[in-house]
BASEFI-701775 format. One record per residue (C-alpha): residue number from 1; residue in one letter; x, y, z. Coordinates in nm, 3 decimals. Layout:
<rec i="NUM" aa="a" east="X" north="Y" up="Z"/>
...
This chain:
<rec i="1" aa="m" east="-0.570" north="-4.311" up="-0.897"/>
<rec i="2" aa="i" east="-0.866" north="-3.979" up="-0.814"/>
<rec i="3" aa="v" east="-1.228" north="-3.964" up="-0.825"/>
<rec i="4" aa="d" east="-1.547" north="-3.773" up="-0.850"/>
<rec i="5" aa="r" east="-1.693" north="-3.877" up="-0.477"/>
<rec i="6" aa="k" east="-2.078" north="-3.788" up="-0.574"/>
<rec i="7" aa="v" east="-1.988" north="-3.986" up="-0.931"/>
<rec i="8" aa="l" east="-1.883" north="-4.269" up="-0.749"/>
<rec i="9" aa="l" east="-2.150" north="-4.225" up="-0.462"/>
<rec i="10" aa="r" east="-2.381" north="-4.249" up="-0.701"/>
<rec i="11" aa="e" east="-2.274" north="-4.529" up="-0.956"/>
<rec i="12" aa="l" east="-2.265" north="-4.788" up="-0.600"/>
<rec i="13" aa="e" east="-2.634" north="-4.661" up="-0.473"/>
<rec i="14" aa="s" east="-2.759" north="-4.741" up="-0.821"/>
<rec i="15" aa="v" east="-2.661" north="-5.077" up="-0.808"/>
<rec i="16" aa="t" east="-2.720" north="-5.160" up="-0.434"/>
<rec i="17" aa="p" east="-3.093" north="-5.396" up="-0.579"/>
<rec i="18" aa="g" east="-2.830" north="-5.655" up="-0.629"/>
<rec i="19" aa="f" east="-2.721" north="-5.674" up="-0.264"/>
<rec i="20" aa="a" east="-2.876" north="-5.995" up="0.011"/>
<rec i="21" aa="r" east="-3.091" north="-5.961" up="0.253"/>
<rec i="22" aa="r" east="-2.911" north="-6.189" up="0.431"/>
<rec i="23" aa="p" east="-2.591" north="-6.240" up="0.355"/>
<rec i="24" aa="i" east="-2.580" north="-6.621" up="0.271"/>
<rec i="25" aa="i" east="-2.412" north="-6.646" up="-0.050"/>
<rec i="26" aa="e" east="-2.015" north="-6.513" up="0.022"/>
<rec i="27" aa="q" east="-1.944" north="-6.137" up="-0.050"/>
<rec i="28" aa="s" east="-2.315" north="-6.065" up="-0.172"/>
<rec i="29" aa="c" east="-2.374" north="-5.769" up="-0.009"/>
<rec i="30" aa="w" east="-2.042" north="-5.654" up="-0.136"/>
<rec i="31" aa="f" east="-1.948" north="-5.476" up="-0.426"/>
<rec i="32" aa="v" east="-1.687" north="-5.686" up="-0.724"/>
<rec i="33" aa="f" east="-1.462" north="-5.446" up="-0.898"/>
<rec i="34" aa="k" east="-1.364" north="-5.578" up="-1.238"/>
<rec i="35" aa="d" east="-1.281" north="-5.516" up="-1.592"/>
<rec i="36" aa="g" east="-1.443" north="-5.119" up="-1.550"/>
<rec i="37" aa="d" east="-1.726" north="-5.240" up="-1.348"/>
<rec i="38" aa="v" east="-1.851" north="-5.272" up="-1.020"/>
<rec i="39" aa="f" east="-2.135" north="-5.581" up="-1.014"/>
<rec i="40" aa="t" east="-2.301" north="-5.710" up="-0.745"/>
<rec i="41" aa="h" east="-2.491" north="-6.061" up="-0.690"/>
<rec i="42" aa="n" east="-2.725" north="-6.152" up="-0.536"/>
<rec i="43" aa="d" east="-2.867" north="-6.509" up="-0.718"/>
<rec i="44" aa="e" east="-3.222" north="-6.351" up="-0.769"/>
<rec i="45" aa="v" east="-3.131" north="-5.988" up="-0.857"/>
<rec i="46" aa="s" east="-2.789" north="-5.890" up="-1.017"/>
<rec i="47" aa="c" east="-2.651" north="-5.552" up="-1.095"/>
<rec i="48" aa="r" east="-2.324" north="-5.413" up="-1.324"/>
<rec i="49" aa="r" east="-2.268" north="-5.140" up="-1.440"/>
<rec i="50" aa="r" east="-1.893" north="-4.935" up="-1.578"/>
<rec i="51" aa="c" east="-1.720" north="-4.732" up="-1.232"/>
<rec i="52" aa="c" east="-1.506" north="-4.457" up="-1.223"/>
<rec i="53" aa="l" east="-1.309" north="-4.643" up="-0.926"/>
<rec i="54" aa="k" east="-1.103" north="-4.896" up="-1.168"/>
<rec i="55" aa="i" east="-0.949" north="-5.136" up="-0.928"/>
<rec i="56" aa="e" east="-1.048" north="-5.572" up="-0.887"/>
<rec i="57" aa="g" east="-1.101" north="-5.689" up="-0.663"/>
<rec i="58" aa="a" east="-1.429" north="-5.796" up="-0.370"/>
<rec i="59" aa="v" east="-1.474" north="-5.438" up="-0.109"/>
<rec i="60" aa="h" east="-1.681" north="-5.468" up="0.185"/>
<rec i="61" aa="a" east="-1.986" north="-5.161" up="0.094"/>
<rec i="62" aa="r" east="-2.140" north="-5.049" up="0.433"/>
<rec i="63" aa="p" east="-1.818" north="-4.925" up="0.544"/>
<rec i="64" aa="l" east="-1.793" north="-4.804" up="0.172"/>
<rec i="65" aa="l" east="-2.079" north="-4.574" up="0.173"/>
<rec i="66" aa="k" east="-2.079" north="-4.494" up="0.432"/>
<rec i="67" aa="v" east="-1.700" north="-4.302" up="0.339"/>
<rec i="68" aa="l" east="-1.908" north="-4.178" up="0.086"/>
<rec i="69" aa="k" east="-2.198" north="-3.990" up="0.222"/>
<rec i="70" aa="k" east="-2.036" north="-3.878" up="0.521"/>
<rec i="71" aa="s" east="-1.716" north="-3.675" up="0.344"/>
<rec i="72" aa="k" east="-1.649" north="-3.356" up="0.270"/>
<rec i="73" aa="g" east="-1.455" north="-3.314" up="-0.022"/>
<rec i="74" aa="l" east="-1.532" north="-3.355" up="-0.337"/>
<rec i="75" aa="t" east="-1.285" north="-3.667" up="-0.407"/>
<rec i="76" aa="f" east="-1.089" north="-3.930" up="-0.343"/>
<rec i="77" aa="k" east="-0.733" north="-4.076" up="-0.356"/>
<rec i="78" aa="v" east="-0.743" north="-4.436" up="-0.370"/>
<rec i="79" aa="q" east="-0.518" north="-4.644" up="-0.323"/>
<rec i="80" aa="t" east="-0.555" north="-5.009" up="-0.335"/>
<rec i="81" aa="l" east="-0.335" north="-5.267" up="-0.095"/>
<rec i="82" aa="p" east="-0.313" north="-5.610" up="-0.034"/>
<rec i="83" aa="e" east="-0.613" north="-5.664" up="0.201"/>
<rec i="84" aa="h" east="-0.787" north="-5.310" up="0.192"/>
<rec i="85" aa="l" east="-0.905" north="-5.026" up="-0.028"/>
<rec i="86" aa="r" east="-0.723" north="-4.691" up="0.087"/>
<rec i="87" aa="l" east="-0.986" north="-4.356" up="0.044"/>
<rec i="88" aa="s" east="-0.789" north="-4.020" up="0.189"/>
<rec i="89" aa="n" east="-0.849" north="-3.606" up="0.114"/>
<rec i="90" aa="f" east="-0.752" north="-3.304" up="0.237"/>
<rec i="91" aa="h" east="-1.101" north="-3.434" up="0.491"/>
<rec i="92" aa="n" east="-1.082" north="-3.778" up="0.591"/>
<rec i="93" aa="k" east="-0.865" north="-4.119" up="0.605"/>
<rec i="94" aa="a" east="-1.069" north="-4.402" up="0.544"/>
<rec i="95" aa="r" east="-0.927" north="-4.846" up="0.513"/>
<rec i="96" aa="i" east="-1.190" north="-5.072" up="0.386"/>
<rec i="97" aa="v" east="-1.161" north="-5.406" up="0.353"/>
<rec i="98" aa="r" east="-1.098" north="-5.544" up="0.038"/>
<rec i="99" aa="d" east="-1.092" north="-5.958" up="-0.055"/>
<rec i="100" aa="p" east="-0.828" north="-5.914" up="-0.414"/>
<rec i="101" aa="k" east="-1.029" north="-6.263" up="-0.493"/>
<rec i="102" aa="i" east="-1.365" north="-6.266" up="-0.686"/>
<rec i="103" aa="s" east="-1.578" north="-6.533" up="-0.500"/>
<rec i="104" aa="l" east="-1.917" north="-6.378" up="-0.618"/>
<rec i="105" aa="a" east="-2.064" north="-6.597" up="-0.852"/>
<rec i="106" aa="i" east="-2.167" north="-6.290" up="-1.107"/>
<rec i="107" aa="d" east="-2.037" north="-6.524" up="-1.438"/>
<rec i="108" aa="s" east="-2.341" north="-6.725" up="-1.387"/>
<rec i="109" aa="v" east="-2.565" north="-6.439" up="-1.495"/>
<rec i="110" aa="e" east="-2.577" north="-6.480" up="-1.927"/>
<rec i="111" aa="e" east="-2.486" north="-6.270" up="-2.126"/>
<rec i="112" aa="p" east="-2.750" north="-6.074" up="-2.295"/>
<rec i="113" aa="k" east="-2.654" north="-6.059" up="-2.711"/>
<rec i="114" aa="t" east="-2.951" north="-5.856" up="-2.832"/>
<rec i="115" aa="w" east="-3.109" north="-5.568" up="-2.672"/>
<rec i="116" aa="s" east="-3.529" north="-5.474" up="-2.757"/>
<rec i="117" aa="p" east="-3.730" north="-5.108" up="-2.665"/>
<rec i="118" aa="l" east="-3.962" north="-5.236" up="-2.329"/>
<rec i="119" aa="g" east="-4.295" north="-5.115" up="-2.393"/>
<rec i="120" aa="k" east="-4.405" north="-4.728" up="-2.354"/>
<rec i="121" aa="e" east="-4.619" north="-4.889" up="-2.063"/>
<rec i="122" aa="f" east="-4.458" north="-5.182" up="-1.932"/>
<rec i="123" aa="l" east="-4.334" north="-5.040" up="-1.602"/>
<rec i="124" aa="e" east="-4.692" north="-4.941" up="-1.588"/>
<rec i="125" aa="a" east="-4.869" north="-5.277" up="-1.608"/>
<rec i="126" aa="v" east="-4.557" north="-5.371" up="-1.349"/>
<rec i="127" aa="s" east="-4.639" north="-5.056" up="-1.077"/>
<rec i="128" aa="l" east="-5.008" north="-5.166" up="-1.108"/>
<rec i="129" aa="t" east="-4.991" north="-5.585" up="-1.093"/>
<rec i="130" aa="v" east="-4.768" north="-5.615" up="-0.867"/>
<rec i="131" aa="d" east="-4.972" north="-5.592" up="-0.547"/>
<rec i="132" aa="s" east="-5.148" north="-5.855" up="-0.661"/>
<rec i="133" aa="v" east="-4.928" north="-6.165" up="-0.676"/>
<rec i="134" aa="a" east="-4.954" north="-6.346" up="-0.341"/>
<rec i="135" aa="r" east="-4.733" north="-6.388" up="-0.067"/>
<rec i="136" aa="a" east="-4.770" north="-6.753" up="0.013"/>
<rec i="137" aa="t" east="-5.046" north="-7.002" up="-0.183"/>
<rec i="138" aa="t" east="-5.103" north="-7.398" up="-0.243"/>
<rec i="139" aa="n" east="-4.976" north="-7.256" up="-0.613"/>
<rec i="140" aa="d" east="-4.687" north="-7.171" up="-0.690"/>
<rec i="141" aa="a" east="-4.706" north="-6.985" up="-0.965"/>
<rec i="142" aa="l" east="-4.933" north="-6.763" up="-0.831"/>
<rec i="143" aa="t" east="-4.628" north="-6.603" up="-0.624"/>
<rec i="144" aa="y" east="-4.447" north="-6.510" up="-0.914"/>
<rec i="145" aa="l" east="-4.557" north="-6.174" up="-1.123"/>
<rec i="146" aa="h" east="-4.654" north="-6.341" up="-1.528"/>
<rec i="147" aa="i" east="-4.515" north="-6.136" up="-1.859"/>
<rec i="148" aa="t" east="-4.605" north="-6.180" up="-2.164"/>
<rec i="149" aa="p" east="-4.536" north="-6.035" up="-2.472"/>
<rec i="150" aa="e" east="-4.909" north="-5.891" up="-2.455"/>
<rec i="151" aa="k" east="-4.958" north="-5.866" up="-2.069"/>
<rec i="152" aa="v" east="-4.866" north="-5.837" up="-1.726"/>
<rec i="153" aa="e" east="-5.068" north="-5.981" up="-1.476"/>
<rec i="154" aa="a" east="-5.075" north="-6.150" up="-1.102"/>
<rec i="155" aa="g" east="-5.373" north="-6.322" up="-0.894"/>
<rec i="156" aa="n" east="-5.403" north="-6.477" up="-0.489"/>
<rec i="157" aa="d" east="-5.683" north="-6.677" up="-0.338"/>
<rec i="158" aa="g" east="-5.838" north="-6.280" up="-0.317"/>
<rec i="159" aa="e" east="-5.780" north="-6.114" up="-0.696"/>
<rec i="160" aa="l" east="-5.691" north="-6.085" up="-0.972"/>
<rec i="161" aa="c" east="-5.519" north="-5.868" up="-1.245"/>
<rec i="162" aa="r" east="-5.425" north="-5.784" up="-1.507"/>
<rec i="163" aa="y" east="-5.285" north="-5.522" up="-1.722"/>
<rec i="164" aa="r" east="-5.294" north="-5.587" up="-2.183"/>
<rec i="165" aa="t" east="-5.046" north="-5.357" up="-2.327"/>
<rec i="166" aa="a" east="-4.725" north="-5.454" up="-2.535"/>
<rec i="167" aa="t" east="-4.478" north="-5.533" up="-2.290"/>
<rec i="168" aa="g" east="-4.139" north="-5.587" up="-2.577"/>
<rec i="169" aa="l" east="-4.062" north="-5.913" up="-2.441"/>
<rec i="170" aa="t" east="-4.108" north="-6.251" up="-2.719"/>
<rec i="171" aa="e" east="-4.205" north="-6.502" up="-2.442"/>
<rec i="172" aa="s" east="-4.363" north="-6.551" up="-2.161"/>
<rec i="173" aa="i" east="-4.197" north="-6.520" up="-1.862"/>
<rec i="174" aa="l" east="-4.205" north="-6.528" up="-1.411"/>
<rec i="175" aa="i" east="-4.065" north="-6.335" up="-1.221"/>
<rec i="176" aa="k" east="-4.072" north="-6.253" up="-0.846"/>
<rec i="177" aa="p" east="-4.231" north="-5.930" up="-0.738"/>
<rec i="178" aa="d" east="-3.945" north="-5.794" up="-0.521"/>
<rec i="179" aa="v" east="-3.773" north="-5.726" up="-0.817"/>
<rec i="180" aa="v" east="-4.012" north="-5.435" up="-0.958"/>
<rec i="181" aa="t" east="-3.902" north="-5.167" up="-0.777"/>
<rec i="182" aa="p" east="-3.535" north="-5.121" up="-0.852"/>
<rec i="183" aa="i" east="-3.647" north="-5.218" up="-1.191"/>
<rec i="184" aa="i" east="-3.942" north="-4.869" up="-1.223"/>
<rec i="185" aa="q" east="-3.715" north="-4.707" up="-1.020"/>
<rec i="186" aa="a" east="-3.448" north="-4.761" up="-1.235"/>
<rec i="187" aa="d" east="-3.682" north="-4.634" up="-1.502"/>
<rec i="188" aa="v" east="-3.509" north="-4.904" up="-1.768"/>
<rec i="189" aa="k" east="-3.557" north="-4.885" up="-2.150"/>
<rec i="190" aa="k" east="-3.425" north="-5.226" up="-2.224"/>
<rec i="191" aa="v" east="-3.518" north="-5.566" up="-2.235"/>
<rec i="192" aa="s" east="-3.323" north="-5.874" up="-2.304"/>
<rec i="193" aa="l" east="-3.433" north="-6.302" up="-2.233"/>
<rec i="194" aa="t" east="-3.132" north="-6.523" up="-2.154"/>
<rec i="195" aa="k" east="-3.241" north="-6.900" up="-2.054"/>
<rec i="196" aa="d" east="-3.298" north="-6.786" up="-1.714"/>
<rec i="197" aa="w" east="-3.261" north="-6.413" up="-1.671"/>
<rec i="198" aa="i" east="-3.431" north="-6.125" up="-1.812"/>
<rec i="199" aa="h" east="-3.178" north="-5.821" up="-1.834"/>
<rec i="200" aa="f" east="-3.317" north="-5.460" up="-1.813"/>
<rec i="201" aa="k" east="-3.108" north="-5.099" up="-1.921"/>
<rec i="202" aa="d" east="-3.196" north="-4.742" up="-1.845"/>
<rec i="203" aa="r" east="-3.011" north="-4.512" up="-2.022"/>
<rec i="204" aa="s" east="-2.667" north="-4.449" up="-1.801"/>
<rec i="205" aa="g" east="-2.578" north="-4.798" up="-1.895"/>
<rec i="206" aa="l" east="-2.720" north="-4.950" up="-1.562"/>
<rec i="207" aa="l" east="-2.764" north="-5.364" up="-1.619"/>
<rec i="208" aa="i" east="-3.031" north="-5.527" up="-1.396"/>
<rec i="209" aa="s" east="-3.078" north="-5.859" up="-1.414"/>
<rec i="210" aa="c" east="-3.346" north="-6.044" up="-1.278"/>
<rec i="211" aa="r" east="-3.423" north="-6.465" up="-1.251"/>
<rec i="212" aa="r" east="-3.683" north="-6.588" up="-1.421"/>
<rec i="213" aa="y" east="-3.888" north="-6.857" up="-1.442"/>
<rec i="214" aa="h" east="-4.090" north="-7.174" up="-1.627"/>
<rec i="215" aa="e" east="-4.364" north="-7.214" up="-1.417"/>
<rec i="216" aa="a" east="-4.718" north="-7.287" up="-1.622"/>
<rec i="217" aa="f" east="-4.932" north="-6.983" up="-1.532"/>
<rec i="218" aa="p" east="-5.329" north="-7.063" up="-1.471"/>
<rec i="219" aa="d" east="-5.468" north="-6.963" up="-1.747"/>
<rec i="220" aa="t" east="-5.755" north="-6.661" up="-1.614"/>
<rec i="221" aa="s" east="-5.977" north="-6.591" up="-1.922"/>
<rec i="222" aa="k" east="-6.322" north="-6.651" up="-1.806"/>
<rec i="223" aa="i" east="-6.267" north="-6.532" up="-1.443"/>
<rec i="224" aa="f" east="-6.182" north="-6.154" up="-1.663"/>
<rec i="225" aa="e" east="-6.496" north="-6.214" up="-1.904"/>
<rec i="226" aa="a" east="-6.729" north="-6.189" up="-1.604"/>
<rec i="227" aa="k" east="-6.958" north="-5.844" up="-1.649"/>
<rec i="228" aa="g" east="-7.188" north="-5.728" up="-1.322"/>
<rec i="229" aa="n" east="-7.380" north="-5.398" up="-1.269"/>
<rec i="230" aa="r" east="-7.181" north="-5.055" up="-1.379"/>
<rec i="231" aa="l" east="-7.129" north="-4.888" up="-1.046"/>
<rec i="232" aa="t" east="-6.978" north="-4.554" up="-1.065"/>
<rec i="233" aa="l" east="-6.670" north="-4.499" up="-0.741"/>
<rec i="234" aa="p" east="-6.722" north="-4.119" up="-0.665"/>
<rec i="235" aa="v" east="-6.365" north="-3.896" up="-0.636"/>
<rec i="236" aa="e" east="-6.464" north="-3.841" up="-0.244"/>
<rec i="237" aa="l" east="-6.347" north="-4.183" up="-0.213"/>
<rec i="238" aa="i" east="-5.988" north="-4.071" up="-0.215"/>
<rec i="239" aa="g" east="-6.010" north="-3.821" up="0.017"/>
<rec i="240" aa="a" east="-6.143" north="-4.083" up="0.340"/>
<rec i="241" aa="i" east="-5.874" north="-4.338" up="0.178"/>
<rec i="242" aa="e" east="-5.658" north="-4.159" up="0.294"/>
<rec i="243" aa="r" east="-5.790" north="-4.044" up="0.622"/>
<rec i="244" aa="a" east="-5.808" north="-4.419" up="0.716"/>
<rec i="245" aa="n" east="-5.475" north="-4.527" up="0.571"/>
<rec i="246" aa="l" east="-5.340" north="-4.275" up="0.925"/>
<rec i="247" aa="f" east="-5.522" north="-4.585" up="1.115"/>
<rec i="248" aa="a" east="-5.412" north="-4.851" up="0.857"/>
<rec i="249" aa="k" east="-5.056" north="-4.892" up="1.018"/>
<rec i="250" aa="r" east="-4.933" north="-5.233" up="1.071"/>
<rec i="251" aa="n" east="-4.646" north="-5.436" up="1.249"/>
<rec i="252" aa="y" east="-4.311" north="-5.443" up="1.102"/>
<rec i="253" aa="n" east="-4.036" north="-5.601" up="1.029"/>
<rec i="254" aa="h" east="-3.700" north="-5.523" up="1.057"/>
<rec i="255" aa="v" east="-3.527" north="-5.649" up="0.733"/>
<rec i="256" aa="l" east="-3.168" north="-5.599" up="0.629"/>
<rec i="257" aa="r" east="-3.155" north="-5.462" up="0.309"/>
<rec i="258" aa="g" east="-2.783" north="-5.503" up="0.177"/>
<rec i="259" aa="t" east="-2.642" north="-5.251" up="0.352"/>
<rec i="260" aa="v" east="-2.960" north="-5.039" up="0.471"/>
<rec i="261" aa="q" east="-3.235" north="-5.149" up="0.822"/>
<rec i="262" aa="c" east="-3.577" north="-5.111" up="0.665"/>
<rec i="263" aa="k" east="-3.864" north="-5.151" up="0.834"/>
<rec i="264" aa="i" east="-4.123" north="-5.330" up="0.643"/>
<rec i="265" aa="p" east="-4.548" north="-5.350" up="0.756"/>
<rec i="266" aa="t" east="-4.613" north="-5.628" up="0.782"/>
<rec i="267" aa="d" east="-4.978" north="-5.554" up="0.671"/>
<rec i="268" aa="q" east="-5.151" north="-5.232" up="0.579"/>
<rec i="269" aa="r" east="-5.389" north="-5.282" up="0.424"/>
<rec i="270" aa="v" east="-5.796" north="-5.084" up="0.448"/>
<rec i="271" aa="s" east="-6.109" north="-5.266" up="0.437"/>
<rec i="272" aa="i" east="-6.357" north="-5.150" up="0.138"/>
<rec i="273" aa="v" east="-6.724" north="-5.260" up="0.224"/>
<rec i="274" aa="l" east="-6.984" north="-5.093" up="-0.018"/>
<rec i="275" aa="q" east="-7.353" north="-5.106" up="0.084"/>
<rec i="276" aa="e" east="-7.655" north="-4.973" up="-0.021"/>
<rec i="277" aa="n" east="-7.590" north="-4.649" up="-0.154"/>
<rec i="278" aa="k" east="-7.297" north="-4.612" up="0.045"/>
<rec i="279" aa="v" east="-6.857" north="-4.749" up="0.076"/>
<rec i="280" aa="k" east="-6.787" north="-4.754" up="0.423"/>
<rec i="281" aa="v" east="-6.402" north="-4.719" up="0.449"/>
<rec i="282" aa="i" east="-6.210" north="-4.879" up="0.794"/>
<rec i="283" aa="g" east="-5.935" north="-4.845" up="0.912"/>
<rec i="284" aa="t" east="-5.730" north="-5.032" up="1.184"/>
<rec i="285" aa="s" east="-5.410" north="-5.030" up="1.331"/>
<rec i="286" aa="t" east="-5.338" north="-5.313" up="1.559"/>
<rec i="287" aa="i" east="-4.975" north="-5.228" up="1.713"/>
<rec i="288" aa="d" east="-5.057" north="-5.372" up="1.987"/>
<rec i="289" aa="e" east="-5.298" north="-5.382" up="2.289"/>
<rec i="290" aa="k" east="-5.234" north="-5.051" up="2.405"/>
<rec i="291" aa="l" east="-5.206" north="-4.820" up="2.108"/>
<rec i="292" aa="k" east="-5.502" north="-5.018" up="1.885"/>
<rec i="293" aa="g" east="-5.735" north="-4.799" up="1.702"/>
<rec i="294" aa="e" east="-6.001" north="-4.738" up="1.385"/>
<rec i="295" aa="y" east="-6.207" north="-4.515" up="1.142"/>
<rec i="296" aa="t" east="-6.468" north="-4.550" up="0.952"/>
<rec i="297" aa="e" east="-6.586" north="-4.299" up="0.759"/>
<rec i="298" aa="f" east="-6.904" north="-4.330" up="0.474"/>
<rec i="299" aa="v" east="-6.910" north="-4.189" up="0.119"/>
<rec i="300" aa="d" east="-7.265" north="-4.157" up="-0.068"/>
<rec i="301" aa="v" east="-7.337" north="-4.336" up="-0.372"/>
<rec i="302" aa="q" east="-7.540" north="-4.545" up="-0.588"/>
<rec i="303" aa="y" east="-7.581" north="-4.924" up="-0.487"/>
<rec i="304" aa="q" east="-7.856" north="-5.159" up="-0.495"/>
<rec i="305" aa="g" east="-7.780" north="-5.520" up="-0.317"/>
<rec i="306" aa="p" east="-7.569" north="-5.674" up="-0.053"/>
<rec i="307" aa="p" east="-7.318" north="-5.590" up="0.158"/>
<rec i="308" aa="m" east="-6.931" north="-5.633" up="0.001"/>
<rec i="309" aa="c" east="-6.603" north="-5.657" up="0.149"/>
<rec i="310" aa="f" east="-6.257" north="-5.642" up="-0.012"/>
<rec i="311" aa="k" east="-5.946" north="-5.482" up="0.109"/>
<rec i="312" aa="k" east="-5.659" north="-5.346" up="-0.051"/>
<rec i="313" aa="d" east="-5.350" north="-5.160" up="0.018"/>
<rec i="314" aa="a" east="-5.484" north="-4.749" up="0.039"/>
<rec i="315" aa="d" east="-5.228" north="-4.635" up="-0.200"/>
<rec i="316" aa="w" east="-5.318" north="-4.895" up="-0.497"/>
<rec i="317" aa="i" east="-5.711" north="-4.793" up="-0.399"/>
<rec i="318" aa="s" east="-5.694" north="-4.430" up="-0.490"/>
<rec i="319" aa="r" east="-5.450" north="-4.465" up="-0.797"/>
<rec i="320" aa="i" east="-5.758" north="-4.668" up="-0.943"/>
<rec i="321" aa="v" east="-6.003" north="-4.433" up="-0.837"/>
<rec i="322" aa="r" east="-5.811" north="-4.123" up="-0.879"/>
<rec i="323" aa="r" east="-5.735" north="-4.331" up="-1.276"/>
<rec i="324" aa="y" east="-6.111" north="-4.530" up="-1.349"/>
<rec i="325" aa="t" east="-6.456" north="-4.411" up="-1.113"/>
<rec i="326" aa="e" east="-6.589" north="-4.713" up="-1.343"/>
<rec i="327" aa="c" east="-6.627" north="-5.046" up="-1.170"/>
<rec i="328" aa="q" east="-6.894" north="-5.342" up="-1.248"/>
<rec i="329" aa="v" east="-7.014" north="-5.571" up="-0.926"/>
<rec i="330" aa="t" east="-7.181" north="-5.848" up="-0.951"/>
<rec i="331" aa="p" east="-7.288" north="-6.140" up="-0.605"/>
<rec i="332" aa="e" east="-6.947" north="-6.230" up="-0.591"/>
<rec i="333" aa="r" east="-6.637" north="-5.979" up="-0.761"/>
<rec i="334" aa="l" east="-6.606" north="-5.629" up="-0.774"/>
<rec i="335" aa="i" east="-6.446" north="-5.601" up="-1.153"/>
<rec i="336" aa="v" east="-6.322" north="-5.250" up="-1.193"/>
<rec i="337" aa="r" east="-6.311" north="-5.274" up="-1.593"/>
<rec i="338" aa="t" east="-6.081" north="-5.053" up="-1.913"/>
<rec i="339" aa="p" east="-5.991" north="-5.146" up="-2.203"/>
<rec i="340" aa="k" east="-5.646" north="-5.194" up="-2.050"/>
<rec i="341" aa="l" east="-5.633" north="-5.268" up="-1.741"/>
<rec i="342" aa="a" east="-5.871" north="-5.584" up="-1.492"/>
<rec i="343" aa="h" east="-5.836" north="-5.631" up="-1.173"/>
<rec i="344" aa="v" east="-6.113" north="-5.934" up="-0.997"/>
<rec i="345" aa="f" east="-6.183" north="-5.868" up="-0.586"/>
<rec i="346" aa="v" east="-6.349" north="-6.181" up="-0.533"/>
<rec i="347" aa="v" east="-6.586" north="-6.007" up="-0.220"/>
<rec i="348" aa="d" east="-6.681" north="-6.137" up="0.125"/>
<rec i="349" aa="g" east="-6.984" north="-6.026" up="0.300"/>
<rec i="350" aa="e" east="-7.000" north="-5.747" up="0.581"/>
<rec i="351" aa="e" east="-6.718" north="-5.731" up="0.836"/>
């Protein structure tokens, strides 16, 4: 069998979101080939697509990806051996571990039967709300993203975010925030719901299935109804936030995502302090005591009231200020409100 190296590499890379961060489940960091499709599965995310490599069984993913990325040849001749997959061309030869038996639970994912188009603003909605999902809280429902037929929302002890839009779903569900990045990167267009999974599909036929949860999300409507004094955020705030973010690089966790070692920042937020007639933007680095530093910048603004402070991801704030310069302020909350987006921050006193 002859396969195109670049085509195979593209197809395999598209299903890598289904790899497990920690390979506790057998074959959860392997590519599984069955009936002309390639699968990955980690019990929370499952990926599937048609593949040009027509074999059966499971293949160790890391060495296969490395060979495809580093090889100089345009094509590979592929041979299946009892316990290996052999790839060869004029420049390279490789033998990669293969298991003819499929033990990964790919059949545990329910098969979607009917598909509906996703709402036009669905990906925008999940990208703007997912950062508000609680990482740890006494209310388990707040550790998920809440998606209903007419809105996407998330919250934690310090903030709530809601985006009103037709999502394309027919019922309300909860999903984990980790699955949002793969569906955004895939630019998914269609959705299907089954009992325990929500399925997304892109134009190329890539299928990303995410486990859904059934806990009750708290009613947040009264919080979003709060009114406050109008405040216009100056565009100069964007540059101040970007400069403060240079000092907001925090500690990193080294996490294995499938076959890739990733550095994930544990905290990379800037502080926004609203004071009388000015906004103070603070970025603080806490990598270690020797490299500790801080950046502070003041931006003029028309505001009369008590000092208020909140922390948020710098990229997120910049996106909001670029699109929405109007907000409302109460003694307890700062509220960004547009016809579709509402974001409520619980504010503290000045740091």
